[in-house]
C-alpha positions as a Python dict, from the first residue, in 0.01 Angstrom:
ca = {
    (1, 'M'): (0, 0, 0),
    (2, 'N'): (304, 214, 70),
    (3, 'Q'): (393, 249, -296),
    (4, 'P'): (581, 567, -383),
    (5, 'L'): (384, 825, -571),
    (6, 'A'): (524, 753, -929),
    (7, 'A'): (392, 401, -906),
    (8, 'R'): (39, 482, -777),
    (9, 'Y'): (-13, 774, -1052),
    (10, 'S'): (49, 817, -1386),
    (11, 'Q'): (311, 1083, -1509),
    (12, 'Q'): (46, 1316, -1619),
    (13, 'D'): (-121, 1286, -1281),
    (14, 'L'): (199, 1353, -1115),
    (15, 'V'): (236, 1680, -1312),
    (16, 'D'): (-121, 1779, -1229),
    (17, 'I'): (-55, 1721, -858),
    (18, 'Q'): (253, 1958, -912),
    (19, 'L'): (5, 2253, -1070),
    (20, 'G'): (-219, 2203, -811),
    (21, 'R'): (21, 2266, -520),
    (22, 'L'): (193, 2508, -741),
    (23, 'M'): (-169, 2671, -808),
    (24, 'R'): (-268, 2675, -443),
    (25, 'K'): (74, 2822, -367),
    (26, 'I'): (29, 3120, -589),
    (27, 'G'): (-340, 3154, -530),
    (28, 'T'): (-310, 3203, -158),
    (29, 'N'): (-37, 3459, -175),
    (30, 'P'): (-135, 3789, -195),
    (31, 'K'): (92, 3975, -447),
    (32, 'T'): (-29, 3665, -684),
    (33, 'R'): (-388, 3589, -587),
    (34, 'R'): (-571, 3865, -825),
    (35, 'A'): (-364, 3785, -1139),
    (36, 'V'): (-450, 3385, -1041),
    (37, 'T'): (-850, 3478, -998),
    (38, 'N'): (-853, 3710, -1326),
    (39, 'A'): (-710, 3391, -1483),
    (40, 'I'): (-928, 3141, -1357),
    (41, 'K'): (-1232, 3381, -1414),
    (42, 'E'): (-1133, 3394, -1812),
    (43, 'V'): (-1123, 3009, -1814),
    (44, 'S'): (-1426, 2957, -1595),
    (45, 'P'): (-1635, 3259, -1607),
    (46, 'G'): (-1897, 3148, -1333),
    (47, 'A'): (-1599, 3099, -1101),
    (48, 'H'): (-1689, 3311, -777),
    (49, 'F'): (-1440, 3434, -508),
    (50, 'P'): (-1591, 3652, -269),
    (51, 'D'): (-1297, 3794, -96),
    (52, 'Q'): (-1174, 3911, -474),
    (53, 'A'): (-1542, 4064, -516),
    (54, 'I'): (-1482, 4259, -218),
    (55, 'N'): (-1136, 4390, -241),
    (56, 'D'): (-1231, 4481, -613),
    (57, 'L'): (-1530, 4724, -511),
    (58, 'R'): (-1255, 4839, -218),
    (59, 'D'): (-1076, 4911, -534),
    (60, 'E'): (-1340, 5091, -767),
    (61, 'F'): (-1470, 5260, -500),
    (62, 'N'): (-1103, 5415, -408),
    (63, 'A'): (-1045, 5470, -771),
    (64, 'T'): (-1393, 5661, -783),
    (65, 'R'): (-1272, 5870, -513),
    (66, 'E'): (-943, 5940, -634),
    (67, 'K'): (-1125, 6047, -967),
    (68, 'D'): (-1346, 6271, -765),
    (69, 'K'): (-1049, 6429, -565),
    (70, 'M'): (-884, 6532, -917),
    (71, 'D'): (-1169, 6653, -1099),
    (72, 'A'): (-1213, 6889, -770),
    (73, 'E'): (-825, 7009, -778),
    (74, 'T'): (-880, 7065, -1138),
    (75, 'Q'): (-1189, 7294, -1095),
    (76, 'R'): (-1027, 7471, -799),
    (77, 'I'): (-681, 7495, -1035),
    (78, 'T'): (-921, 7624, -1303),
    (79, 'A'): (-1087, 7857, -1118),
    (80, 'R'): (-757, 8030, -946),
    (81, 'L'): (-647, 8091, -1326),
    (82, 'E'): (-916, 8227, -1452),
    (83, 'A'): (-926, 8497, -1156),
    (84, 'Q'): (-592, 8534, -1229),
    (85, 'K'): (-648, 8650, -1600),
    (86, 'L'): (-939, 8855, -1522),
    (87, 'K'): (-759, 9022, -1292),
    (88, 'L'): (-440, 9062, -1595),
    (89, 'R'): (-735, 9243, -1792),
    (90, 'E'): (-694, 9537, -1560),
    (91, 'K'): (-385, 9588, -1644),
    (92, 'F'): (-275, 9441, -1980),
    (93, 'S'): (-451, 9456, -2322),
    (94, 'D'): (-598, 9136, -2451),
    (95, 'D'): (-304, 9086, -2702),
    (96, 'Q'): (-27, 9120, -2406),
    (97, 'I'): (-220, 8831, -2244),
    (98, 'K'): (-215, 8627, -2524),
    (99, 'E'): (173, 8705, -2544),
    (100, 'I'): (194, 8609, -2193),
    (101, 'E'): (-4, 8290, -2220),
    (102, 'E'): (206, 8173, -2563),
    (103, 'R'): (543, 8287, -2470),
    (104, 'V'): (639, 8371, -2123),
    (105, 'M'): (413, 8082, -1958),
    (106, 'P'): (554, 7813, -2180),
    (107, 'K'): (892, 7934, -2178),
    (108, 'Y'): (928, 7932, -1781),
    (109, 'G'): (742, 7650, -1729),
    (110, 'L'): (478, 7819, -1535),
    (111, 'A'): (93, 7797, -1443),
    (112, 'D'): (64, 8093, -1246),
    (113, 'Y'): (-54, 8415, -1463),
    (114, 'E'): (48, 8657, -1189),
    (115, 'A'): (406, 8530, -1203),
    (116, 'A'): (449, 8522, -1586),
    (117, 'A'): (307, 8884, -1588),
    (118, 'I'): (560, 8993, -1357),
    (119, 'I'): (859, 8834, -1591),
    (120, 'Y'): (628, 8972, -1914),
    (121, 'G'): (636, 9334, -1749),
    (122, 'A'): (1023, 9285, -1675),
    (123, 'D'): (1152, 9108, -1965),
    (124, 'L'): (916, 9148, -2240),
    (125, 'K'): (707, 9434, -2211),
    (126, 'P'): (710, 9587, -2550),
    (127, 'T'): (888, 9940, -2582),
    (128, 'D'): (638, 10138, -2808),
    (129, 'A'): (440, 10462, -2683),
    (130, 'T'): (165, 10342, -2507),
    (131, 'S'): (402, 10122, -2220),
    (132, 'R'): (565, 10433, -2155),
    (133, 'G'): (271, 10664, -2093),
    (134, 'G'): (223, 10794, -2414),
    (135, 'R'): (524, 10976, -2451),
    (136, 'E'): (687, 10981, -2803),
    (137, 'R'): (1010, 10760, -2819),
    (138, 'M'): (1320, 10946, -2851),
    (139, 'I'): (1508, 10914, -3156),
    (140, 'H'): (1834, 11024, -3236),
    (141, 'G'): (1840, 11392, -3357),
    (142, 'T'): (1478, 11460, -3214),
    (143, 'T'): (1504, 11780, -3008),
    (144, 'W'): (1303, 11776, -2685),
    (145, 'E'): (1225, 12081, -2401),
    (146, 'F'): (1327, 12108, -2071),
    (147, 'P'): (1074, 12041, -1820),
    (148, 'E'): (928, 12293, -1630),
    (149, 'L'): (996, 12196, -1242),
    (150, 'P'): (845, 12408, -979),
    (151, 'K'): (1129, 12554, -774),
    (152, 'L'): (1414, 12445, -1039),
    (153, 'F'): (1586, 12782, -1030),
    (154, 'E'): (1514, 12806, -653),
    (155, 'N'): (1687, 12488, -524),
    (156, 'P'): (1821, 12268, -774),
    (157, 'T'): (1916, 11974, -582),
    (158, 'L'): (1539, 11942, -406),
    (159, 'A'): (1345, 11973, -742),
    (160, 'A'): (1605, 11686, -927),
    (161, 'R'): (1538, 11502, -641),
    (162, 'E'): (1171, 11545, -610),
    (163, 'E'): (1153, 11498, -986),
    (164, 'A'): (1321, 11122, -924),
    (165, 'A'): (1102, 11020, -640),
    (166, 'R'): (839, 11048, -862),
    (167, 'V'): (959, 10925, -1162),
    (168, 'I'): (1065, 10635, -979),
    (169, 'D'): (710, 10624, -806),
    (170, 'E'): (576, 10579, -1172),
    (171, 'F'): (816, 10319, -1254),
    (172, 'R'): (652, 10111, -942),
    (173, 'A'): (318, 10176, -1001),
    (174, 'A'): (411, 10040, -1345),
    (175, 'R'): (513, 9715, -1234),
    (176, 'R'): (203, 9657, -1007),
}
């Protein structure tokens, strides 16, 4: 009665026994169980694994919750960008905003209109008459009038300082 396995079973039976043991081993391993149950369902669609069904439902719920989080975050970012873009319309024309979107933001990898507008204002702002308060561009050979500053002849140093402070304030106001 205590015959070796090889004597009691055919070669195919021995292979089936080895495969059964291996299937039990990988079917009980948490890392490989899902792949095994999915493979079994592929071959035998009526097979039912309650623990795997619970895990599938849990994964589906987590994926839905993660998608909802991503959608909410996308909406929040879109609303922030639209508010920033609307605020830029107070300072920039539509063409300038388009230039900020197409040139500055991609070049510097920005997703923030405020930061892009600062860079645009500092580096790429066009040098036409409208960007300097409507004054004509000074070209070689043009003439200009000496500005009339109050107190210029009384105290030239004080008049120069006051005018310089006024111009600096203009530059700062233009950058904001």
